[in-house]
C-alpha positions in Angstrom: -1.3 19.4 2.0 -2.6 16.9 5.1 -0.3 13.9 6.1 -0.8 10.6 3.6 -0.4 7.2 4.7 -1.0 4.0 3.2 -1.1 0.0 3.5 -2.1 -3.1 1.6 -4.8 -5.5 2.9 -3.0 -8.7 1.4 -6.0 -10.5 2.3 -7.9 -8.6 -0.3 -4.8 -8.2 -3.3 -5.5 -10.3 -5.6 -2.6 -10.3 -7.5 -3.3 -8.3 -10.7 0.2 -6.6 -11.0 -1.9 -3.0 -11.6 -0.3 -1.1 -8.7 2.9 -1.9 -8.9 3.1 -0.8 -12.7 1.7 2.2 -11.8 3.8 2.6 -8.7 6.3 0.7 -9.1 8.5 2.9 -6.5 5.4 2.4 -4.0 4.7 -1.2 -4.5 6.2 -4.5 -5.2 5.1 -8.3 -4.9 5.9 -11.9 -2.8 7.2 -14.4 -4.7 2.9 -15.8 -4.7 2.4 -12.2 -6.5 0.8 -10.6 -3.0 1.6 -6.7 -3.1 3.0 -4.4 -0.3 3.5 -0.8 0.4 7.8 -0.8 -0.2 8.2 2.4 1.3 7.6 1.8 4.8 7.6 -2.5 4.5 4.0 -2.0 4.4 3.4 -0.7 8.4 1.6 2.3 7.4 3.5 4.3 9.8 5.2 6.9 7.4 3.2 9.8 5.7 4.4 9.9 1.8 6.0 12.5 0.5 4.0 15.0 -1.3 5.7 12.8 -5.0 5.4 10.0 -4.0 1.3 11.4 -3.0 0.7 11.4 -6.6 1.9 8.3 -8.1 -0.3 6.3 -5.1 -3.8 8.0 -6.0 -3.4 6.5 -9.3 -2.5 3.5 -8.3 -5.2 3.6 -5.1 -7.9 5.1 -7.5 -7.2 1.2 -9.8 -7.1 -0.9 -7.7 -10.1 -3.9 -8.4 -11.0 -5.3 -4.7 -10.0 -1.9 -2.5 -6.7 -4.0 -1.4 -4.8 -0.7 -1.3 -5.7 1.4 1.6 -5.0 4.8 2.9 -5.1 7.4 5.9 -4.4 10.1 7.4 -2.6 9.0 10.4 -0.1 5.9 11.2 -2.1 2.5 10.8 -2.7 0.6 14.2 0.3 -1.9 14.1 -1.3 -5.2 13.0 -1.3 -8.1 15.6 1.4 -11.1 14.6 -0.3 -14.2 15.0 -0.2 -16.5 18.5 1.8 -20.0 17.7 
C-alpha cells in the first residue's frame, strides 16, 4: 500500500458535517463548523495508517465540495499570512 496523506482545504469546506459523521476519529470542527484533519493538525505531514485510510476514503468520497484532499506525498507547508 502506498502512503496516503490527508488535509482539508478549509476555504472550500462548507461545514456540512459529513466527514466528521463518517470518520469522527479523523475530522473535527472549529467554532464555525469548518473541518480539519486532526491526526496531524491538518498539515498533511503524517501518513495515514491502513485503518485510517479506510475511514478517510469514505469521507473523501462523500465531501460535496472536494475540500478533503489527499496525496501520496506530504503536503507542502502553507505560508502564514503576513501582517
